[in-house]
C-alpha positions in Angstrom: -4.6 7.8 0.4 -7.3 9.1 -1.9 -8.5 12.6 -1.0 -12.3 12.7 -0.9 -12.7 16.2 0.4 -10.9 19.0 2.2 -12.3 21.9 4.2 -9.7 24.6 4.6 -12.0 26.7 6.8 -12.1 23.9 9.4 -8.7 22.5 8.6 -10.1 19.0 7.9 -9.5 16.3 5.3 -11.5 13.2 4.4 -9.5 10.5 2.7 -10.1 6.9 1.7 -7.3 4.7 3.1 -6.6 1.0 3.1 -5.0 0.3 6.5 -5.3 -3.5 5.8 -4.2 -5.0 2.6 -4.1 -8.8 2.3 -1.9 -10.4 -0.5 -2.5 -14.1 -1.2 0.5 -14.7 -3.5 0.9 -18.0 -5.3 4.6 -18.3 -5.9 4.1 -20.9 -8.6 1.9 -18.8 -10.8 3.0 -15.3 -9.5 -0.6 -14.4 -9.2 -3.4 -14.4 -6.6 -6.0 -12.2 -5.0 -5.3 -8.9 -3.2 -8.0 -7.5 -0.9 -8.0 -3.8 0.1 -9.9 -3.1 3.3 -11.0 0.6 3.0 -11.9 3.1 5.6 -12.9 6.7 5.4 -10.6 8.8 7.6 -11.4 12.3 8.7 -8.5 14.2 10.2 -7.4 17.7 11.2 -4.4 19.5 9.7 -2.3 18.5 12.7 -3.0 14.8 12.1 -5.6 14.3 14.8 -8.1 11.7 13.7 -11.7 12.8 14.1 -13.4 9.8 12.6 -12.7 6.4 11.0 -15.5 4.6 9.2 -15.2 1.2 7.5 -16.2 1.5 3.8 -15.7 -2.0 2.5 -13.4 -4.5 0.9 -12.3 -4.2 -2.7 -10.6 -7.1 -4.5 -7.9 -7.1 -7.2 -5.7 -9.7 -8.9 -1.9 -9.5 -8.5 -1.4 -9.9 -12.3 -3.7 -6.9 -13.0 -1.8 -4.8 -10.4 1.6 -5.7 -11.9 0.4 -4.9 -15.5 -0.5 -1.3 -14.6 1.6 1.8 -14.1 1.3 4.1 -11.1 1.8 7.8 -10.6 3.5 8.4 -7.3 4.9 11.5 -5.5 8.5 11.4 -4.3 8.2 12.3 -0.5 11.5 14.1 -0.5 11.3 16.1 -3.8 7.5 16.1 -4.3 8.4 15.1 -7.9 5.6 13.2 -9.7 6.9 9.8 -11.1 5.3 7.1 -13.2 6.4 3.6 -12.2 5.7 0.2 -13.7 3.6 -2.2 -11.6 6.3 -4.9 -11.7 8.3 -2.9 -9.3 5.5 -3.4 -6.7 6.2 -7.2 -6.7 10.0 -6.7 -6.7 9.9 -4.4 -3.7 7.5 -6.7 -1.7 9.8 -9.6 -2.5 12.9 -7.7 -1.5 11.3 -6.5 1.8 10.2 -10.1 2.5 13.7 -11.4 2.1 15.2 -8.5 4.2 12.7 -9.2 7.1 13.5 -13.0 6.9 17.2 -12.4 6.9 17.0 -10.0 9.9 14.9 -12.5 11.9 17.0 -15.6 11.0 20.1 -16.5 13.0 23.4 -16.3 11.1 24.4 -19.6 9.5 20.7 -20.5 8.7 20.0 -20.9 4.9 18.5 -17.6 3.6 15.4 -17.2 1.4 16.0 -16.6 -2.3 
Protein backbone atom coordinates (compact mmCIF):
# COMPACT_ATOMS: atom_id res chain seq x y z
CA UNK A 1 0.00 0.00 0.00
CA UNK A 2 1.28 3.43 -0.88
CA UNK A 3 0.60 6.00 1.82
CA UNK A 4 -0.94 9.12 0.25
CA UNK A 5 -1.63 11.07 3.44
CA UNK A 6 -2.06 10.65 7.16
CA UNK A 7 -3.90 12.84 9.65
CA UNK A 8 -2.75 12.04 13.18
CA UNK A 9 -5.27 14.50 14.68
CA UNK A 10 -8.18 12.49 13.25
CA UNK A 11 -6.36 9.14 13.23
CA UNK A 12 -6.95 8.56 9.53
CA UNK A 13 -4.79 7.27 6.68
CA UNK A 14 -5.33 7.51 2.93
CA UNK A 15 -3.57 4.83 0.89
CA UNK A 16 -3.48 3.67 -2.71
CA UNK A 17 -4.08 -0.08 -2.81
CA UNK A 18 -4.45 -2.64 -5.59
CA UNK A 19 -6.99 -5.17 -4.26
CA UNK A 20 -7.21 -6.77 -7.69
CA UNK A 21 -4.10 -7.70 -9.67
CA UNK A 22 -4.48 -9.68 -12.89
CA UNK A 23 -1.47 -11.62 -14.19
CA UNK A 24 -1.69 -12.97 -17.75
CA UNK A 25 1.45 -15.12 -17.76
CA UNK A 26 2.60 -16.79 -20.97
CA UNK A 27 4.59 -19.84 -19.79
CA UNK A 28 6.37 -20.13 -23.15
CA UNK A 29 7.85 -16.63 -23.08
CA UNK A 30 7.79 -16.07 -19.29
CA UNK A 31 6.21 -12.69 -20.00
CA UNK A 32 2.82 -11.06 -20.34
CA UNK A 33 0.73 -8.18 -19.05
CA UNK A 34 -0.09 -7.45 -15.42
CA UNK A 35 -2.90 -5.04 -14.57
CA UNK A 36 -3.13 -3.36 -11.18
CA UNK A 37 -6.65 -2.16 -10.29
CA UNK A 38 -6.10 0.70 -7.85
CA UNK A 39 -8.40 2.13 -5.19
CA UNK A 40 -7.97 4.97 -2.73
CA UNK A 41 -8.65 3.62 0.77
CA UNK A 42 -9.37 5.92 3.70
CA UNK A 43 -9.27 4.19 7.08
CA UNK A 44 -9.10 4.89 10.78
CA UNK A 45 -6.25 3.75 13.03
CA UNK A 46 -8.33 0.76 14.20
CA UNK A 47 -8.68 -0.46 10.61
CA UNK A 48 -12.24 0.76 10.05
CA UNK A 49 -12.67 1.62 6.37
CA UNK A 50 -14.26 5.04 5.91
CA UNK A 51 -14.15 5.26 2.10
CA UNK A 52 -13.02 3.25 -0.94
CA UNK A 53 -12.77 4.98 -4.29
CA UNK A 54 -11.74 3.41 -7.59
CA UNK A 55 -8.72 5.22 -9.04
CA UNK A 56 -8.02 3.29 -12.24
CA UNK A 57 -6.06 0.48 -13.83
CA UNK A 58 -2.31 0.64 -14.41
CA UNK A 59 -0.54 -1.86 -16.68
CA UNK A 60 2.93 -3.41 -16.44
CA UNK A 61 4.86 -6.18 -18.19
CA UNK A 62 6.02 -9.22 -16.23
CA UNK A 63 9.52 -8.90 -17.72
CA UNK A 64 9.81 -5.31 -16.43
CA UNK A 65 8.62 -6.31 -12.97
CA UNK A 66 11.11 -9.18 -12.82
CA UNK A 67 13.99 -6.94 -13.93
CA UNK A 68 13.46 -4.52 -11.02
CA UNK A 69 14.43 -4.67 -7.36
CA UNK A 70 11.99 -3.96 -4.54
CA UNK A 71 12.39 -2.56 -1.06
CA UNK A 72 10.18 -4.43 1.39
CA UNK A 73 9.65 -4.33 5.14
CA UNK A 74 9.90 -7.61 7.05
CA UNK A 75 6.59 -7.77 8.98
CA UNK A 76 8.18 -9.51 11.98
CA UNK A 77 11.41 -7.53 12.39
CA UNK A 78 10.44 -4.34 10.51
CA UNK A 79 13.85 -4.62 8.82
CA UNK A 80 14.07 -3.02 5.39
CA UNK A 81 15.21 -5.50 2.72
CA UNK A 82 16.00 -5.09 -0.97
CA UNK A 83 14.91 -8.11 -3.02
CA UNK A 84 15.37 -8.93 -6.71
CA UNK A 85 12.25 -9.09 -8.88
CA UNK A 86 12.88 -12.66 -10.04
CA UNK A 87 11.80 -13.80 -6.57
CA UNK A 88 8.33 -12.46 -7.37
CA UNK A 89 7.89 -15.01 -10.18
CA UNK A 90 9.50 -17.80 -8.14
CA UNK A 91 7.15 -17.20 -5.20
CA UNK A 92 4.03 -17.04 -7.40
CA UNK A 93 5.04 -20.28 -9.14
CA UNK A 94 5.72 -22.00 -5.79
CA UNK A 95 2.36 -20.83 -4.40
CA UNK A 96 0.60 -22.02 -7.58
CA UNK A 97 2.17 -25.48 -7.25
CA UNK A 98 1.25 -25.66 -3.54
CA UNK A 99 -2.40 -24.73 -4.18
CA UNK A 100 -2.62 -27.27 -7.00
CA UNK A 101 -1.05 -30.01 -4.87
CA UNK A 102 -3.40 -29.29 -1.95
CA UNK A 103 -6.46 -29.45 -4.22
CA UNK A 104 -5.43 -32.55 -6.16
CA UNK A 105 -6.19 -36.06 -4.87
CA UNK A 106 -3.14 -38.13 -3.93
CA UNK A 107 -1.90 -40.26 -6.83
CA UNK A 108 -2.74 -37.61 -9.46
CA UNK A 109 0.32 -36.31 -11.37
CA UNK A 110 1.49 -33.03 -9.85
CA UNK A 111 2.33 -29.79 -11.63
CA UNK A 112 6.01 -29.07 -12.12
